[in-house]
Every structure is written in structure tokens, then in C-alpha cells.
C-alpha positions as CSV (number, residue, x, y, z in Angstrom):
1,M,-26.6,-1.1,-3.3
2,T,-27.9,0.5,-0.1
3,A,-28.7,4.2,0.1
4,D,-25.6,4.8,2.2
5,P,-22.8,2.4,1.1
6,A,-20.5,3.8,3.8
7,A,-22.8,2.3,6.3
8,R,-21.5,-1.2,5.2
9,M,-18.0,-0.1,6.2
10,Q,-16.5,-2.2,9.0
11,S,-13.6,-1.2,11.2
12,H,-11.0,-3.7,12.4
13,D,-7.8,-4.0,14.4
14,I,-5.2,-6.7,13.6
15,D,-1.9,-7.6,15.2
16,L,0.9,-7.7,12.6
17,P,4.7,-8.2,13.2
18,A,5.3,-4.5,13.5
19,G,2.4,-3.9,16.0
20,R,-1.3,-3.3,16.0
21,F,-2.8,-2.0,12.8
22,H,-6.3,-0.7,11.9
23,Y,-8.1,-1.3,8.6
24,L,-11.5,-0.7,7.1
25,S,-13.3,-3.2,5.0
26,W,-16.3,-3.3,2.7
27,G,-17.9,-6.7,1.7
28,A,-15.2,-8.8,3.5
29,E,-17.8,-11.5,4.2
30,R,-18.3,-12.1,0.4
31,T,-15.6,-14.7,0.1
32,E,-16.6,-15.6,-3.4
33,F,-15.3,-12.2,-4.6
34,P,-11.6,-11.3,-5.3
35,S,-10.0,-8.9,-2.9
36,A,-8.6,-5.4,-3.3
37,L,-6.1,-3.7,-0.9
38,L,-6.0,0.1,-0.8
39,L,-3.0,2.0,0.4
40,H,-3.4,5.7,1.2
41,G,-1.1,8.7,0.8
42,I,1.2,10.1,3.4
43,T,-1.1,12.8,4.8
44,S,-4.1,10.5,4.8
45,S,-5.6,7.4,6.5
46,A,-7.8,4.5,5.4
47,L,-10.7,7.0,5.6
48,S,-9.4,8.6,2.4
49,W,-10.9,5.6,0.6
50,V,-14.5,6.0,2.0
51,R,-15.8,6.8,-1.5
52,V,-13.7,4.2,-3.4
53,G,-14.4,1.3,-1.1
54,P,-18.2,1.4,-1.6
55,A,-17.7,1.9,-5.4
56,L,-15.6,-1.4,-5.6
57,V,-17.7,-3.5,-3.2
58,E,-20.0,-4.8,-5.9
59,R,-17.0,-6.6,-7.5
60,Y,-14.4,-7.0,-4.7
61,R,-13.9,-7.6,-1.0
62,V,-12.2,-4.3,-0.2
63,Y,-9.6,-3.6,2.5
64,A,-8.1,-0.2,3.3
65,L,-5.1,-0.2,5.7
66,D,-4.3,2.6,8.0
67,M,-0.6,2.6,7.3
68,R,2.0,2.9,10.1
69,G,1.8,6.2,11.8
70,H,-1.6,7.1,10.4
71,G,-5.2,6.7,11.5
72,E,-5.6,4.2,14.3
73,S,-2.5,2.1,13.5
74,I,0.7,1.9,15.4
75,K,2.8,5.1,15.7
76,P,6.4,4.0,15.5
77,L,9.3,6.2,16.4
78,P,10.9,8.4,13.7
79,G,13.1,6.4,11.4
80,N,10.7,3.5,11.1
81,Y,8.8,4.6,8.1
82,S,10.8,3.2,5.1
83,L,8.9,2.0,2.0
84,R,10.3,-1.4,2.7
85,Q,8.7,-1.4,6.2
86,T,5.4,-0.1,4.9
87,A,5.5,-2.8,2.1
88,D,6.2,-5.4,4.8
89,D,3.2,-4.2,6.7
90,A,1.0,-4.6,3.7
91,L,2.5,-8.0,2.9
92,A,1.8,-9.1,6.5
93,L,-1.9,-7.9,6.2
94,I,-2.3,-9.8,2.9
95,A,-0.9,-13.0,4.6
96,K,-2.9,-12.6,7.8
97,L,-6.2,-12.1,6.0
98,G,-5.4,-14.8,3.5
99,L,-5.9,-12.6,0.5
100,E,-5.2,-14.5,-2.7
101,R,-4.0,-12.4,-5.6
102,P,-5.5,-9.1,-4.4
103,V,-5.7,-6.1,-6.6
104,L,-3.3,-3.6,-5.0
105,I,-4.2,0.1,-5.3
106,G,-1.9,2.8,-4.0
107,H,-2.2,6.5,-3.9
108,S,1.0,8.7,-3.5
109,W,3.0,7.2,-0.6
110,G,0.7,4.2,-0.9
111,G,1.6,4.0,-4.6
112,A,5.3,4.0,-3.7
113,T,4.7,1.3,-1.1
114,A,2.8,-0.7,-3.7
115,M,5.7,-0.5,-6.1
116,V,8.1,-1.7,-3.5
117,L,5.8,-4.5,-2.5
118,A,5.1,-5.6,-6.1
119,S,8.8,-5.4,-7.0
120,G,10.1,-7.2,-4.0
121,A,12.8,-4.5,-3.6
122,G,14.9,-5.2,-0.5
123,S,12.6,-8.0,0.8
124,Y,13.7,-11.4,2.1
125,Q,10.2,-12.8,1.4
126,P,8.8,-13.8,-1.9
127,V,6.8,-11.2,-3.8
128,P,3.1,-11.8,-3.2
129,A,0.9,-12.9,-6.1
130,L,-1.1,-9.9,-7.1
131,S,-3.8,-9.8,-9.8
132,H,-3.2,-6.1,-10.6
133,V,-1.3,-3.1,-9.3
134,I,-3.0,0.2,-9.8
135,L,-1.0,3.4,-9.0
136,E,-2.6,6.8,-8.6
137,D,0.0,9.6,-8.6
138,P,2.7,7.4,-7.0
139,A,5.4,9.1,-5.0
140,H,8.1,7.2,-7.0
141,T,10.8,9.6,-6.0
142,F,9.9,9.6,-2.4
143,G,12.9,9.8,-0.1
144,R,16.2,11.6,-0.2
145,G,19.6,11.1,-1.8
146,D,20.7,9.2,-4.8
147,P,17.7,8.1,-6.9
148,E,19.6,4.8,-7.5
149,R,19.2,4.0,-3.9
150,R,15.6,5.0,-3.4
151,P,13.6,1.8,-2.8
152,A,10.6,3.3,-4.5
153,A,12.4,3.6,-7.8
154,P,12.2,0.3,-9.6
155,A,14.7,-0.3,-12.4
156,G,12.4,1.1,-15.1
157,L,12.0,4.4,-13.3
158,R,15.7,4.9,-12.4
159,P,17.8,7.3,-14.4
160,T,19.8,5.5,-17.1
161,S,23.6,5.5,-16.9
162,R,23.6,7.9,-19.8
163,A,21.4,10.3,-17.9
164,R,23.6,10.0,-14.8
165,S,26.8,10.7,-16.8
166,T,25.4,14.1,-17.9
167,R,25.0,15.4,-14.3
168,S,27.5,17.9,-13.0
169,S,29.5,17.1,-9.9
170,A,28.9,20.6,-8.5
């Protein structure tokens, strides 16, 4: 490993269906290694992974996406930031880069996005093959309204019918 692993970081722009996105990579040229895709939290950018990327580069090709509205990626109008949309962005990046069975790592909002991507919730596309999904403090209750309708609340995290029946209607 070099004295400054961040020096091996590369910056890229890529056109995806939703627009132009930015991502960082470490070790992308090492095609013999498996890949890892990192999804950041809501107040962050791909730069939040500058210590994690270099730590993983000895075992993985590492990609950190600037999610929509963050970093150097497309800034959509309000109302275009659903977890399904961010999951579709990540799915499009996986496909465009040809990542086979990547490790998917998400923090906070990125963790909620990873849950939606891995579960296929609300998607018309097949769930991608992922080798592992790692969630760090996922925002699994992200959003408003009825928890049953939150796309980031897979069946195992939703309240049970018994729990719902004990709520007051006030």
C-alpha cells in the first residue's frame, strides 16, 4: 500500500438514465478482484468514503457513488429523491460498470437505498445479484406516513399486524 492511499482515488462521470452522475473509485483497474459499491448518507457525498475505499482496495475494486442531489451528481427537482429512484440509480451504475455480484455497503440514507435495491421493492427490474449487503446505521424508517408504505421498510422491519392493532386512532 502506498503512503497516501487516497492518492489512488480516481474521479469519474457517467451518464445513467436519470442524468449525469459522479463516482469515485479505488483499484477499478484490478478486474480480478470482486467489486464493492458504497452508498453514502443523506448529508454526505462519495467523499465520505475516502477512508473506507483505501481500506478495502487490497481486496476489492471499490466504487463510491455521489447519489442524486449530492456531490457532483445530477441535482433533480424536489420530489425526485425517492428510495426507489436512488436504488434505480445504483442499479444503473452496477449495470453500466458491469459489476458482477458486488458487495453493497450503505450508510444511513445509502443503507435505506441498499435495502430497497436488495429487496426489489417497487422495481420493474430483476433484483441484482449481490454477494453481500452491509448496512451501517440504515435509515430504515426514512420517509413520512404509514410505515407499511415506506419503501425502505422491508417486510421483516414493518410493524406486525398485532403491533398495528394496538395503536390508538387519535
